[in-house]
C-alpha positions in Angstrom: 8.2 -19.2 8.6 11.7 -20.6 8.9 13.6 -20.0 12.2 15.6 -16.9 12.0 18.1 -15.4 14.5 17.2 -11.8 14.0 20.6 -10.7 15.5 22.4 -12.7 12.8 20.0 -11.7 10.0 21.3 -9.8 7.0 20.2 -6.1 6.5 18.0 -7.3 3.7 16.3 -9.9 5.9 15.8 -7.4 8.6 14.3 -4.9 6.1 12.0 -7.6 4.7 10.8 -8.6 8.2 10.2 -5.0 9.1 8.2 -4.3 6.0 6.0 -7.4 6.5 5.4 -6.7 10.2 4.3 -3.1 9.8 2.3 -3.7 6.6 2.4 -2.1 3.2 0.9 1.4 4.0 3.1 2.0 7.0 6.1 0.6 5.1 5.5 3.1 2.2 5.5 6.0 4.7 8.7 4.7 6.4 10.5 4.3 3.0 9.8 8.0 2.3 12.0 8.9 5.3 15.2 7.3 3.9 17.9 9.9 3.1 19.0 7.9 0.1 18.3 8.2 -3.7 17.2 4.5 -3.8 16.8 1.4 -1.8 18.2 -1.9 -3.2 17.5 -5.4 -2.1 17.7 -9.0 -3.2 14.8 -11.4 -3.3 14.8 -15.1 -4.1 12.8 -15.8 -7.2 10.6 -18.4 -5.5 9.6 -16.1 -2.7 6.3 -15.0 -4.2 5.0 -13.3 -1.0 8.0 -11.1 -0.7 8.0 -10.2 -4.4 4.3 -9.2 -4.3 5.0 -7.0 -1.2 8.0 -5.3 -2.7 6.2 -4.6 -6.0 3.2 -3.1 -4.1 5.8 -0.8 -2.4 7.1 0.3 -5.7 10.3 -1.9 -6.0 11.1 -3.0 -9.6 13.4 -5.9 -10.7 16.6 -4.5 -12.1 18.7 -7.6 -12.5 19.0 -11.3 -11.9 21.7 -13.4 -10.4 21.2 -16.8 -12.2 21.3 -19.9 -10.0 22.7 -18.0 -7.0 20.7 -19.7 -4.2 20.8 -23.4 -3.4 17.9 -24.4 -1.1 18.2 -27.2 1.4 16.3 -29.6 -0.9 18.9 -29.0 -3.6 16.8 -26.7 -5.7 18.6 -23.8 -7.2 16.9 -20.4 -7.7 17.8 -17.0 -9.1 18.2 -14.0 -6.8 16.4 -10.9 -8.1 18.0 -7.5 -7.6 15.2 -5.0 -6.9 15.3 -1.3 -6.3 13.0 1.6 -5.4 13.9 5.1 -6.3 13.0 7.6 -3.6 
């Protein structure tokens, strides 16, 4: 796992960390508590672990930002817009 200063992490990064730490079942229960019609997030196309987790939690891909993320090695990936209706 790359070094991450949690205090400087984006809301999406914090949500992802939280969901991974508590596990899929607990995460599903927490997501039911949100007082919002849906939750939206972005996930890098190459982040297979996060994509599998989000799909298990009911998130679906709603859009794609082509070539939006440039990695340290110069690789460029798409960002996937995902959402879960609550």
